[in-house]
N, CA, C and O atoms as CSV, one atom per row, in Angstrom:
chain,resi,resn,atom,element,x,y,z
A,1,MET,N,N,148.556,51.491,-140.204
A,1,MET,CA,C,149.264,50.414,-140.855
A,1,MET,C,C,148.308,49.294,-141.247
A,1,MET,O,O,148.403,48.761,-142.352
A,2,ILE,N,N,147.397,48.935,-140.362
A,2,ILE,CA,C,146.455,47.864,-140.658
A,2,ILE,C,C,145.548,48.260,-141.812
A,2,ILE,O,O,145.239,47.433,-142.670
A,3,LEU,N,N,145.121,49.511,-141.839
A,3,LEU,CA,C,144.233,49.959,-142.904
A,3,LEU,C,C,144.921,49.887,-144.256
A,3,LEU,O,O,144.298,49.495,-145.242
A,4,SER,N,N,146.204,50.261,-144.321
A,4,SER,CA,C,146.908,50.207,-145.599
A,4,SER,C,C,147.106,48.764,-146.052
A,4,SER,O,O,147.044,48.480,-147.248
A,5,THR,N,N,147.343,47.850,-145.114
A,5,THR,CA,C,147.457,46.436,-145.462
A,5,THR,C,C,146.126,45.916,-145.970
A,5,THR,O,O,146.080,45.154,-146.935
A,6,SER,N,N,145.044,46.327,-145.324
A,6,SER,CA,C,143.710,45.924,-145.746
A,6,SER,C,C,143.400,46.463,-147.137
A,6,SER,O,O,142.846,45.749,-147.973
A,7,ASP,N,N,143.759,47.731,-147.389
A,7,ASP,CA,C,143.537,48.318,-148.713
A,7,ASP,C,C,144.342,47.590,-149.777
A,7,ASP,O,O,143.853,47.358,-150.882
A,8,THR,N,N,145.575,47.230,-149.446
A,8,THR,CA,C,146.416,46.507,-150.401
A,8,THR,C,C,145.816,45.145,-150.717
A,8,THR,O,O,145.795,44.733,-151.876
A,9,ARG,N,N,145.332,44.447,-149.704
A,9,ARG,CA,C,144.700,43.138,-149.932
A,9,ARG,C,C,143.462,43.278,-150.795
A,9,ARG,O,O,143.230,42.460,-151.686
A,10,LEU,N,N,142.662,44.310,-150.539
A,10,LEU,CA,C,141.468,44.524,-151.360
A,10,LEU,C,C,141.846,44.856,-152.796
A,10,LEU,O,O,141.230,44.346,-153.732
A,11,GLN,N,N,142.847,45.701,-152.979
A,11,GLN,CA,C,143.283,46.044,-154.336
A,11,GLN,C,C,143.799,44.816,-155.071
A,11,GLN,O,O,143.492,44.627,-156.248
A,12,ASN,N,N,144.573,43.986,-154.399
A,12,ASN,CA,C,145.068,42.758,-155.022
A,12,ASN,C,C,143.915,41.830,-155.403
A,12,ASN,O,O,143.941,41.202,-156.461
A,13,THR,N,N,142.914,41.748,-154.545
A,13,THR,CA,C,141.750,40.915,-154.838
A,13,THR,C,C,140.988,41.461,-156.034
A,13,THR,O,O,140.573,40.701,-156.909
A,14,ILE,N,N,140.803,42.778,-156.077
A,14,ILE,CA,C,140.093,43.402,-157.198
A,14,ILE,C,C,140.844,43.161,-158.501
A,14,ILE,O,O,140.242,42.768,-159.500
A,15,PHE,N,N,142.152,43.392,-158.499
A,15,PHE,CA,C,142.933,43.182,-159.722
A,15,PHE,C,C,142.965,41.706,-160.114
A,15,PHE,O,O,142.972,41.380,-161.301
A,16,GLY,N,N,142.985,40.831,-159.139
A,16,GLY,CA,C,142.927,39.396,-159.435
A,16,GLY,C,C,141.627,39.021,-160.127
A,16,GLY,O,O,141.626,38.286,-161.115
A,17,TYR,N,N,140.515,39.536,-159.596
A,17,TYR,CA,C,139.222,39.258,-160.224
A,17,TYR,C,C,139.100,39.925,-161.589
A,17,TYR,O,O,138.460,39.378,-162.487
A,18,LEU,N,N,139.708,41.103,-161.758
A,18,LEU,CA,C,139.722,41.729,-163.087
A,18,LEU,C,C,140.484,40.859,-164.083
A,18,LEU,O,O,140.058,40.705,-165.228
A,19,ALA,N,N,141.602,40.295,-163.653
A,19,ALA,CA,C,142.382,39.413,-164.528
A,19,ALA,C,C,141.590,38.156,-164.880
A,19,ALA,O,O,141.602,37.714,-166.029
A,20,VAL,N,N,140.908,37.587,-163.900
A,20,VAL,CA,C,140.091,36.400,-164.158
A,20,VAL,C,C,138.941,36.745,-165.100
A,20,VAL,O,O,138.614,35.966,-165.995
A,21,THR,N,N,138.328,37.910,-164.900
A,21,THR,CA,C,137.251,38.348,-165.789
A,21,THR,C,C,137.757,38.491,-167.217
A,21,THR,O,O,137.108,38.031,-168.156
A,22,ALA,N,N,138.911,39.127,-167.383
A,22,ALA,CA,C,139.485,39.293,-168.726
A,22,ALA,C,C,139.827,37.937,-169.344
A,22,ALA,O,O,139.606,37.727,-170.537
A,23,ALA,N,N,140.362,37.023,-168.544
A,23,ALA,CA,C,140.684,35.690,-169.049
A,23,ALA,C,C,139.417,34.948,-169.474
A,23,ALA,O,O,139.422,34.234,-170.477
A,24,CYS,N,N,138.337,35.113,-168.718
A,24,CYS,CA,C,137.066,34.474,-169.077
A,24,CYS,C,C,136.511,35.042,-170.377
A,24,CYS,O,O,135.997,34.299,-171.213
A,25,VAL,N,N,136.615,36.360,-170.548
A,25,VAL,CA,C,136.164,36.984,-171.796
A,25,VAL,C,C,136.982,36.440,-172.960
A,25,VAL,O,O,136.428,36.075,-173.996
A,26,LEU,N,N,138.286,36.387,-172.791
A,26,LEU,CA,C,139.168,35.899,-173.852
A,26,LEU,C,C,138.901,34.426,-174.164
A,26,LEU,O,O,138.789,34.049,-175.331
A,27,LEU,N,N,138.801,33.603,-173.136
A,27,LEU,CA,C,138.543,32.182,-173.337
A,27,LEU,C,C,137.191,31.956,-174.007
A,27,LEU,O,O,137.073,31.135,-174.917
A,28,GLY,N,N,136.182,32.681,-173.558
A,28,GLY,CA,C,134.862,32.559,-174.177
A,28,GLY,C,C,134.875,32.971,-175.634
A,28,GLY,O,O,134.254,32.320,-176.473
A,29,ALA,N,N,135.585,34.058,-175.943
A,29,ALA,CA,C,135.662,34.535,-177.332
A,29,ALA,C,C,136.401,33.536,-178.215
A,29,ALA,O,O,135.971,33.262,-179.336
A,30,VAL,N,N,137.497,32.996,-177.721
A,30,VAL,CA,C,138.259,32.015,-178.508
A,30,VAL,C,C,137.431,30.749,-178.716
A,30,VAL,O,O,137.397,30.203,-179.819
A,31,TYR,N,N,136.773,30.287,-177.674
A,31,TYR,CA,C,135.969,29.070,-177.783
A,31,TYR,C,C,134.827,29.277,-178.769
A,31,TYR,O,O,134.538,28.398,-179.581
A,32,GLU,N,N,134.180,30.432,-178.701
A,32,GLU,CA,C,133.080,30.722,-179.626
A,32,GLU,C,C,133.574,30.831,-181.061
A,32,GLU,O,O,132.864,30.443,-181.989
A,33,THR,N,N,134.773,31.350,-181.254
A,33,THR,CA,C,135.334,31.489,-182.599
A,33,THR,C,C,135.508,30.128,-183.265
A,33,THR,O,O,135.256,29.979,-184.461
A,34,PHE,N,N,135.937,29.140,-182.491
A,34,PHE,CA,C,136.204,27.816,-183.050
A,34,PHE,C,C,135.062,26.830,-182.832
A,34,PHE,O,O,135.270,25.622,-182.936
A,35,SER,N,N,133.875,27.313,-182.535
A,35,SER,CA,C,132.749,26.415,-182.266
A,35,SER,C,C,131.863,26.212,-183.489
A,35,SER,O,O,130.765,25.669,-183.366
A,36,HIS,N,N,132.317,26.635,-184.663
A,36,HIS,CA,C,131.611,26.413,-185.932
A,36,HIS,C,C,130.205,26.997,-185.934
A,36,HIS,O,O,129.268,26.362,-186.417
A,37,GLY,N,N,130.055,28.188,-185.405
A,37,GLY,CA,C,128.775,28.888,-185.445
A,37,GLY,C,C,127.804,28.499,-184.348
A,37,GLY,O,O,126.729,29.091,-184.244
A,38,VAL,N,N,128.150,27.529,-183.535
A,38,VAL,CA,C,127.302,27.128,-182.418
A,38,VAL,C,C,127.756,27.927,-181.207
A,38,VAL,O,O,128.957,28.070,-180.975
A,39,PHE,N,N,126.819,28.445,-180.438
A,39,PHE,CA,C,127.204,29.234,-179.270
A,39,PHE,C,C,126.364,28.847,-178.067
A,39,PHE,O,O,125.338,28.177,-178.187
A,40,SER,N,N,126.821,29.281,-176.921
A,40,SER,CA,C,126.131,29.022,-175.670
A,40,SER,C,C,126.186,30.280,-174.815
A,40,SER,O,O,127.242,30.892,-174.652
A,41,TYR,N,N,125.050,30.650,-174.281
A,41,TYR,CA,C,125.024,31.819,-173.403
A,41,TYR,C,C,125.824,31.570,-172.124
A,41,TYR,O,O,126.373,32.504,-171.540
A,42,TYR,N,N,125.888,30.314,-171.695
A,42,TYR,CA,C,126.698,29.995,-170.516
A,42,TYR,C,C,128.164,30.328,-170.773
A,42,TYR,O,O,128.857,30.830,-169.889
A,43,MET,N,N,128.624,30.049,-171.973
A,43,MET,CA,C,130.015,30.321,-172.330
A,43,MET,C,C,130.233,31.825,-172.519
A,43,MET,O,O,131.239,32.374,-172.069
A,44,ILE,N,N,129.292,32.478,-173.182
A,44,ILE,CA,C,129.439,33.909,-173.467
A,44,ILE,C,C,129.470,34.725,-172.176
A,44,ILE,O,O,130.281,35.641,-172.037
A,45,TYR,N,N,128.588,34.392,-171.234
A,45,TYR,CA,C,128.454,35.200,-170.022
A,45,TYR,C,C,129.142,34.601,-168.798
A,45,TYR,O,O,128.808,34.968,-167.672
A,46,ALA,N,N,130.082,33.701,-168.989
A,46,ALA,CA,C,130.820,33.128,-167.854
A,46,ALA,C,C,131.627,34.194,-167.123
A,46,ALA,O,O,131.913,34.053,-165.934
A,47,PHE,N,N,131.993,35.258,-167.830
A,47,PHE,CA,C,132.768,36.335,-167.200
A,47,PHE,C,C,131.961,37.083,-166.144
A,47,PHE,O,O,132.540,37.770,-165.302
A,48,ALA,N,N,130.642,36.961,-166.174
A,48,ALA,CA,C,129.793,37.727,-165.259
A,48,ALA,C,C,129.991,37.312,-163.799
A,48,ALA,O,O,129.836,38.137,-162.899
A,49,PHE,N,N,130.328,36.054,-163.557
A,49,PHE,CA,C,130.511,35.604,-162.168
A,49,PHE,C,C,131.699,36.280,-161.495
A,49,PHE,O,O,131.538,36.820,-160.401
A,50,PRO,N,N,132.891,36.272,-162.104
A,50,PRO,CA,C,133.989,36.987,-161.437
A,50,PRO,C,C,133.807,38.500,-161.446
A,50,PRO,O,O,134.323,39.189,-160.566
A,51,LEU,N,N,133.080,39.024,-162.429
A,51,LEU,CA,C,132.855,40.471,-162.465
A,51,LEU,C,C,131.857,40.884,-161.387
A,51,LEU,O,O,132.160,41.726,-160.542
A,52,ALA,N,N,130.669,40.287,-161.421
A,52,ALA,CA,C,129.612,40.669,-160.475
A,52,ALA,C,C,129.856,40.112,-159.077
A,52,ALA,O,O,129.440,40.719,-158.090
A,53,GLY,N,N,130.519,38.973,-158.982
A,53,GLY,CA,C,130.753,38.374,-157.680
A,53,GLY,C,C,132.106,38.686,-157.085
A,53,GLY,O,O,132.331,38.441,-155.900
A,54,GLY,N,N,133.015,39.224,-157.887
A,54,GLY,CA,C,134.352,39.503,-157.393
A,54,GLY,C,C,134.732,40.957,-157.455
A,54,GLY,O,O,134.994,41.576,-156.424
A,55,VAL,N,N,134.767,41.516,-158.652
A,55,VAL,CA,C,135.230,42.898,-158.820
A,55,VAL,C,C,134.306,43.872,-158.098
A,55,VAL,O,O,134.767,44.696,-157.309
A,56,ILE,N,N,133.027,43.783,-158.359
A,56,ILE,CA,C,132.084,44.777,-157.823
A,56,ILE,C,C,131.992,44.727,-156.296
A,56,ILE,O,O,132.128,45.776,-155.666
A,57,PRO,N,N,131.768,43.564,-155.663
A,57,PRO,CA,C,131.675,43.567,-154.195
A,57,PRO,C,C,132.953,44.037,-153.498
A,57,PRO,O,O,132.891,44.773,-152.514
A,58,PHE,N,N,134.108,43.611,-154.009
A,58,PHE,CA,C,135.354,44.005,-153.347
A,58,PHE,C,C,135.696,45.466,-153.620
A,58,PHE,O,O,136.329,46.122,-152.793
A,59,PHE,N,N,135.279,45.977,-154.776
A,59,PHE,CA,C,135.435,47.409,-155.028
A,59,PHE,C,C,134.566,48.201,-154.053
A,59,PHE,O,O,134.998,49.227,-153.526
A,60,LEU,N,N,133.345,47.727,-153.813
A,60,LEU,CA,C,132.459,48.412,-152.863
A,60,LEU,C,C,133.016,48.347,-151.438
A,60,LEU,O,O,132.905,49.315,-150.686
A,61,LEU,N,N,133.610,47.217,-151.068
A,61,LEU,CA,C,134.243,47.135,-149.742
A,61,LEU,C,C,135.346,48.174,-149.609
A,61,LEU,O,O,135.479,48.817,-148.568
A,62,GLN,N,N,136.133,48.337,-150.660
A,62,GLN,CA,C,137.213,49.319,-150.618
A,62,GLN,C,C,136.657,50.741,-150.653
A,62,GLN,O,O,137.140,51.616,-149.935
A,63,PHE,N,N,135.656,50.968,-151.479
A,63,PHE,CA,C,135.088,52.304,-151.624
A,63,PHE,C,C,134.482,52.799,-150.313
A,63,PHE,O,O,134.636,53.966,-149.953
A,64,PHE,N,N,133.791,51.904,-149.603
A,64,PHE,CA,C,133.152,52.284,-148.345
A,64,PHE,C,C,134.041,52.010,-147.131
A,64,PHE,O,O,133.573,52.059,-145.993
A,65,HIS,N,N,135.319,51.723,-147.371
A,65,HIS,CA,C,136.322,51.532,-146.316
A,65,HIS,C,C,135.906,50.458,-145.312
A,65,HIS,O,O,135.989,50.661,-144.101
A,66,ARG,N,N,135.468,49.339,-145.821
A,66,ARG,CA,C,135.127,48.193,-144.971
A,66,ARG,C,C,136.348,47.292,-144.839
A,66,ARG,O,O,137.283,47.361,-145.638
A,67,GLU,N,N,136.320,46.454,-143.823
A,67,GLU,CA,C,137.438,45.545,-143.592
A,67,GLU,C,C,137.377,44.365,-144.553
A,67,GLU,O,O,136.316,43.984,-145.047
A,68,VAL,N,N,138.553,43.804,-144.796
A,68,VAL,CA,C,138.641,42.595,-145.610
A,68,VAL,C,C,138.070,41.441,-144.792
A,68,VAL,O,O,138.351,41.339,-143.598
A,69,PRO,N,N,137.278,40.577,-145.410
A,69,PRO,CA,C,136.779,39.415,-144.663
A,69,PRO,C,C,137.928,38.547,-144.163
A,69,PRO,O,O,139.017,38.538,-144.737
A,70,GLU,N,N,137.664,37.821,-143.086
A,70,GLU,CA,C,138.683,36.914,-142.558
A,70,GLU,C,C,138.932,35.786,-143.548
A,70,GLU,O,O,138.142,35.552,-144.463
A,71,ARG,N,N,140.032,35.101,-143.348
A,71,ARG,CA,C,140.510,34.109,-144.320
A,71,ARG,C,C,139.478,33.022,-144.626
A,71,ARG,O,O,139.288,32.670,-145.791
A,72,LYS,N,N,138.809,32.484,-143.603
A,72,LYS,CA,C,137.838,31.405,-143.837
A,72,LYS,C,C,136.703,31.872,-144.741
A,72,LYS,O,O,136.366,31.208,-145.721
A,73,SER,N,N,136.125,33.002,-144.408
A,73,SER,CA,C,135.012,33.526,-145.196
A,73,SER,C,C,135.456,33.861,-146.609
A,73,SER,O,O,134.753,33.577,-147.579
A,74,LEU,N,N,136.618,34.461,-146.712
A,74,LEU,CA,C,137.140,34.869,-148.012
A,74,LEU,C,C,137.396,33.656,-148.905
A,74,LEU,O,O,137.080,33.683,-150.094
A,75,ARG,N,N,137.956,32.614,-148.347
A,75,ARG,CA,C,138.218,31.402,-149.142
A,75,ARG,C,C,136.919,30.764,-149.617
A,75,ARG,O,O,136.816,30.370,-150.779
A,76,ARG,N,N,135.936,30.658,-148.744
A,76,ARG,CA,C,134.651,30.069,-149.149
A,76,ARG,C,C,134.036,30.886,-150.279
A,76,ARG,O,O,133.509,30.333,-151.244
A,77,TYR,N,N,134.108,32.188,-150.149
A,77,TYR,CA,C,133.534,33.062,-151.174
A,77,TYR,C,C,134.262,32.881,-152.510
A,77,TYR,O,O,133.621,32.738,-153.551
A,78,HIS,N,N,135.595,32.885,-152.482
A,78,HIS,CA,C,136.377,32.692,-153.708
A,78,HIS,C,C,136.088,31.325,-154.333
A,78,HIS,O,O,135.964,31.203,-155.552
A,79,GLU,N,N,135.985,30.309,-153.494
A,79,GLU,CA,C,135.693,28.968,-153.998
A,79,GLU,C,C,134.323,28.924,-154.664
A,79,GLU,O,O,134.149,28.259,-155.685
A,80,GLY,N,N,133.360,29.621,-154.097
A,80,GLY,CA,C,132.024,29.670,-154.686
A,80,GLY,C,C,132.016,30.346,-156.045
A,80,GLY,O,O,131.392,29.854,-156.984
A,81,ILE,N,N,132.709,31.475,-156.152
A,81,ILE,CA,C,132.792,32.179,-157.438
A,81,ILE,C,C,133.509,31.304,-158.461
A,81,ILE,O,O,133.112,31.257,-159.626
A,82,ALA,N,N,134.559,30.612,-158.034
A,82,ALA,CA,C,135.284,29.716,-158.944
A,82,ALA,C,C,134.390,28.568,-159.415
A,82,ALA,O,O,134.417,28.205,-160.591
A,83,ALA,N,N,133.606,28.000,-158.512
A,83,ALA,CA,C,132.709,26.903,-158.888
A,83,ALA,C,C,131.637,27.380,-159.866
A,83,ALA,O,O,131.325,26.681,-160.830
A,84,LEU,N,N,131.077,28.553,-159.628
A,84,LEU,CA,C,130.057,29.085,-160.537
A,84,LEU,C,C,130.638,29.384,-161.916
A,84,LEU,O,O,130.005,29.102,-162.933
A,85,THR,N,N,131.839,29.951,-161.951
A,85,THR,CA,C,132.488,30.259,-163.229
A,85,THR,C,C,132.820,28.977,-163.981
A,85,THR,O,O,132.566,28.870,-165.181
A,86,THR,N,N,133.386,28.011,-163.277
A,86,THR,CA,C,133.719,26.732,-163.900
A,86,THR,C,C,132.460,26.024,-164.393
A,86,THR,O,O,132.450,25.461,-165.487
A,87,GLY,N,N,131.415,26.053,-163.599
A,87,GLY,CA,C,130.150,25.443,-164.006
A,87,GLY,C,C,129.569,26.087,-165.244
A,87,GLY,O,O,129.003,25.405,-166.099
A,88,SER,N,N,129.705,27.396,-165.345
A,88,SER,CA,C,129.215,28.098,-166.525
A,88,SER,C,C,129.994,27.681,-167.771
A,88,SER,O,O,129.401,27.422,-168.818
A,89,PHE,N,N,131.317,27.618,-167.659
A,89,PHE,CA,C,132.137,27.169,-168.792
A,89,PHE,C,C,131.828,25.723,-169.168
A,89,PHE,O,O,131.710,25.394,-170.348
A,90,PHE,N,N,131.699,24.870,-168.168
A,90,PHE,CA,C,131.448,23.457,-168.434
A,90,PHE,C,C,130.089,23.253,-169.098
A,90,PHE,O,O,129.975,22.508,-170.071
A,91,THR,N,N,129.066,23.912,-168.572
A,91,THR,CA,C,127.738,23.817,-169.168
A,91,THR,C,C,127.748,24.369,-170.588
A,91,THR,O,O,127.127,23.798,-171.484
A,92,GLY,N,N,128.453,25.479,-170.793
A,92,GLY,CA,C,128.563,26.052,-172.131
A,92,GLY,C,C,129.261,25.126,-173.103
A,92,GLY,O,O,128.834,24.987,-174.249
A,93,ALA,N,N,130.335,24.488,-172.653
A,93,ALA,CA,C,131.055,23.549,-173.519
A,93,ALA,C,C,130.167,22.362,-173.887
A,93,ALA,O,O,130.179,21.907,-175.031
A,94,LEU,N,N,129.400,21.863,-172.924
A,94,LEU,CA,C,128.489,20.759,-173.222
A,94,LEU,C,C,127.403,21.182,-174.206
A,94,LEU,O,O,127.051,20.418,-175.104
A,95,GLU,N,N,126.870,22.394,-174.044
A,95,GLU,CA,C,125.854,22.884,-174.979
A,95,GLU,C,C,126.421,23.022,-176.385
A,95,GLU,O,O,125.770,22.650,-177.362
A,96,ILE,N,N,127.619,23.551,-176.486
A,96,ILE,CA,C,128.248,23.707,-177.801
A,96,ILE,C,C,128.503,22.331,-178.420
A,96,ILE,O,O,128.345,22.153,-179.628
A,97,TYR,N,N,128.888,21.382,-177.610
A,97,TYR,CA,C,129.137,20.034,-178.094
A,97,TYR,C,C,127.834,19.353,-178.513
A,97,TYR,O,O,127.844,18.440,-179.340
A,98,GLY,N,N,126.725,19.793,-177.946
A,98,GLY,CA,C,125.422,19.247,-178.319
A,98,GLY,C,C,124.910,18.180,-177.383
A,98,GLY,O,O,124.106,17.335,-177.777
A,99,THR,N,N,125.362,18.210,-176.160
A,99,THR,CA,C,124.928,17.210,-175.193
A,99,THR,C,C,124.594,17.895,-173.870
A,99,THR,O,O,124.805,19.098,-173.715
A,100,THR,N,N,124.088,17.144,-172.948
A,100,THR,CA,C,123.799,17.660,-171.609
A,100,THR,C,C,124.315,16.660,-170.583
A,100,THR,O,O,124.668,15.528,-170.913
A,101,ASN,N,N,124.349,17.101,-169.344
A,101,ASN,CA,C,124.759,16.233,-168.256
A,101,ASN,C,C,124.042,16.715,-167.009
A,101,ASN,O,O,124.106,17.896,-166.667
A,102,GLY,N,N,123.372,15.821,-166.342
A,102,GLY,CA,C,122.625,16.175,-165.145
A,102,GLY,C,C,123.501,16.608,-163.984
A,102,GLY,O,O,123.018,17.242,-163.045
A,103,LEU,N,N,124.776,16.275,-164.035
A,103,LEU,CA,C,125.673,16.618,-162.937
A,103,LEU,C,C,126.110,18.080,-162.952
A,103,LEU,O,O,126.731,18.544,-161.996
A,104,THR,N,N,125.797,18.813,-164.019
A,104,THR,CA,C,126.197,20.223,-164.049
A,104,THR,C,C,125.473,21.037,-162.982
A,104,THR,O,O,125.949,22.100,-162.583
A,105,VAL,N,N,124.339,20.549,-162.525
A,105,VAL,CA,C,123.601,21.263,-161.486
A,105,VAL,C,C,124.404,21.320,-160.186
A,105,VAL,O,O,124.189,22.208,-159.362
A,106,VAL,N,N,125.322,20.382,-160.002
A,106,VAL,CA,C,126.154,20.365,-158.793
A,106,VAL,C,C,126.990,21.639,-158.703
A,106,VAL,O,O,127.172,22.185,-157.615
A,107,TYR,N,N,127.501,22.119,-159.846
A,107,TYR,CA,C,128.284,23.358,-159.844
A,107,TYR,C,C,127.462,24.519,-159.290
A,107,TYR,O,O,127.955,25.314,-158.490
A,108,TRP,N,N,126.217,24.608,-159.718
A,108,TRP,CA,C,125.368,25.729,-159.303
A,108,TRP,C,C,125.010,25.632,-157.829
A,108,TRP,O,O,125.003,26.639,-157.121
A,109,ILE,N,N,124.716,24.429,-157.366
A,109,ILE,CA,C,124.339,24.250,-155.961
A,109,ILE,C,C,125.534,24.499,-155.041
A,109,ILE,O,O,125.441,25.271,-154.087
A,110,VAL,N,N,126.645,23.846,-155.332
A,110,VAL,CA,C,127.833,23.982,-154.482
A,110,VAL,C,C,128.378,25.406,-154.545
A,110,VAL,O,O,128.733,25.982,-153.516
A,111,GLY,N,N,128.445,25.977,-155.749
A,111,GLY,CA,C,128.937,27.350,-155.896
A,111,GLY,C,C,128.088,28.346,-155.128
A,111,GLY,O,O,128.611,29.210,-154.424
A,112,SER,N,N,126.774,28.222,-155.266
A,112,SER,CA,C,125.871,29.134,-154.552
A,112,SER,C,C,125.985,28.961,-153.045
A,112,SER,O,O,125.981,29.940,-152.299
A,113,ALA,N,N,126.086,27.707,-152.597
A,113,ALA,CA,C,126.218,27.450,-151.158
A,113,ALA,C,C,127.516,28.038,-150.607
A,113,ALA,O,O,127.524,28.613,-149.519
A,114,LEU,N,N,128.608,27.895,-151.353
A,114,LEU,CA,C,129.887,28.441,-150.888
A,114,LEU,C,C,129.869,29.968,-150.858
A,114,LEU,O,O,130.388,30.575,-149.921
A,115,VAL,N,N,129.277,30.589,-151.874
A,115,VAL,CA,C,129.166,32.053,-151.874
A,115,VAL,C,C,128.323,32.503,-150.686
A,115,VAL,O,O,128.670,33.465,-150.002
A,116,PHE,N,N,127.215,31.806,-150.443
A,116,PHE,CA,C,126.359,32.152,-149.314
A,116,PHE,C,C,127.104,31.991,-147.990
A,116,PHE,O,O,127.017,32.858,-147.120
A,117,CYS,N,N,127.837,30.887,-147.834
A,117,CYS,CA,C,128.592,30.661,-146.591
A,117,CYS,C,C,129.655,31.733,-146.390
A,117,CYS,O,O,129.853,32.213,-145.274
A,118,GLY,N,N,130.337,32.109,-147.461
A,118,GLY,CA,C,131.351,33.154,-147.355
A,118,GLY,C,C,130.751,34.494,-146.979
A,118,GLY,O,O,131.282,35.200,-146.122
A,119,ALA,N,N,129.641,34.849,-147.621
A,119,ALA,CA,C,128.991,36.129,-147.324
A,119,ALA,C,C,128.398,36.128,-145.913
A,119,ALA,O,O,128.509,37.118,-145.191
A,120,ALA,N,N,127.772,35.024,-145.525
A,120,ALA,CA,C,127.208,34.931,-144.175
A,120,ALA,C,C,128.315,34.984,-143.127
A,120,ALA,O,O,128.148,35.601,-142.075
A,121,GLY,N,N,129.437,34.344,-143.409
A,121,GLY,CA,C,130.574,34.400,-142.491
A,121,GLY,C,C,131.075,35.817,-142.304
A,121,GLY,O,O,131.424,36.217,-141.193
A,122,TYR,N,N,131.112,36.580,-143.393
A,122,TYR,CA,C,131.551,37.979,-143.307
A,122,TYR,C,C,130.586,38.793,-142.445
A,122,TYR,O,O,131.019,39.594,-141.617
A,123,VAL,N,N,129.292,38.593,-142.635
A,123,VAL,CA,C,128.295,39.325,-141.840
A,123,VAL,C,C,128.434,38.962,-140.360
A,123,VAL,O,O,128.383,39.841,-139.499
A,124,LEU,N,N,128.608,37.685,-140.066
A,124,LEU,CA,C,128.778,37.265,-138.668
A,124,LEU,C,C,130.062,37.827,-138.064
A,124,LEU,O,O,130.084,38.194,-136.889
A,125,GLU,N,N,131.132,37.897,-138.860
A,125,GLU,CA,C,132.384,38.505,-138.384
A,125,GLU,C,C,132.158,39.956,-137.983
A,125,GLU,O,O,132.631,40.402,-136.937
A,126,GLN,N,N,131.439,40.680,-138.811
A,126,GLN,CA,C,131.194,42.095,-138.533
A,126,GLN,C,C,130.351,42.267,-137.273
A,126,GLN,O,O,130.583,43.189,-136.492
A,127,LYS,N,N,129.369,41.381,-137.071
A,127,LYS,CA,C,128.555,41.453,-135.855
A,127,LYS,C,C,129.396,41.157,-134.619
A,127,LYS,O,O,129.264,41.830,-133.597
A,128,ARG,N,N,130.268,40.140,-134.713
A,128,ARG,CA,C,131.143,39.801,-133.592
A,128,ARG,C,C,132.068,40.956,-133.245
A,128,ARG,O,O,132.260,41.275,-132.072
A,129,LYS,N,N,132.638,41.579,-134.263
A,129,LYS,CA,C,133.543,42.709,-134.031
A,129,LYS,C,C,132.789,43.888,-133.433
A,129,LYS,O,O,133.326,44.601,-132.586
A,130,GLY,N,N,131.559,44.096,-133.862
A,130,GLY,CA,C,130.746,45.180,-133.318
A,130,GLY,C,C,130.432,44.957,-131.851
A,130,GLY,O,O,130.452,45.903,-131.063
A,131,LYS,N,N,130.140,43.715,-131.471
A,131,LYS,CA,C,129.857,43.400,-130.068
A,131,LYS,C,C,131.101,43.584,-129.207
A,131,LYS,O,O,131.018,44.092,-128.089
A,132,ARG,N,N,132.268,43.165,-129.735
A,132,ARG,CA,C,133.516,43.329,-128.981
A,132,ARG,C,C,133.833,44.795,-128.761
A,132,ARG,O,O,134.254,45.187,-127.673
A,133,GLU,N,N,133.635,45.601,-129.782
A,133,GLU,CA,C,133.928,47.031,-129.672
A,133,GLU,C,C,132.976,47.719,-128.707
A,133,GLU,O,O,133.386,48.620,-127.975
A,134,SER,N,N,131.702,47.307,-128.693
A,134,SER,CA,C,130.751,47.937,-127.776
A,134,SER,C,C,131.030,47.531,-126.327
A,134,SER,O,O,130.779,48.318,-125.415
A,135,LYS,N,N,131.545,46.320,-126.097
A,135,LYS,CA,C,131.896,45.897,-124.740
A,135,LYS,C,C,133.124,46.639,-124.231
A,135,LYS,O,O,133.227,46.925,-123.038
A,136,GLN,N,N,134.062,46.954,-125.133
A,136,GLN,CA,C,135.277,47.654,-124.741
A,136,GLN,C,C,135.009,49.123,-124.455
A,136,GLN,O,O,135.753,49.747,-123.698
A,137,ALA,N,N,133.979,49.677,-125.037
A,137,ALA,CA,C,133.698,51.108,-124.857
A,137,ALA,C,C,133.052,51.420,-123.548
A,137,ALA,O,O,132.761,52.581,-123.265
């Protein structure tokens, strides 16, 4: 029963990230269409964060039958991917507009830190569970 619940949560997460990836592709395409020939690679490739950071890792977790990360780690990871995606769109919009802003670096720093904290939390969870299982055996 727990495994099927875990699989369902992973599938929902994968489909959620697929939807976000598709929305990013659509938003980027629409924005580029109305940008009067000016483009930004940040805007074009904003979909890569939810794809490479969301769909692929969670698909691999499901494929190799790994457990879903605990809520704290999962939230930090999702927040990091969201910050990186938002930062990419924001930087792209500023580039298309023809300006820059030094505060855009905050998106990259905070997003990367949150992704790292989420991933590190997952690794620590797995180590803790491994120690508990070895003590019980």
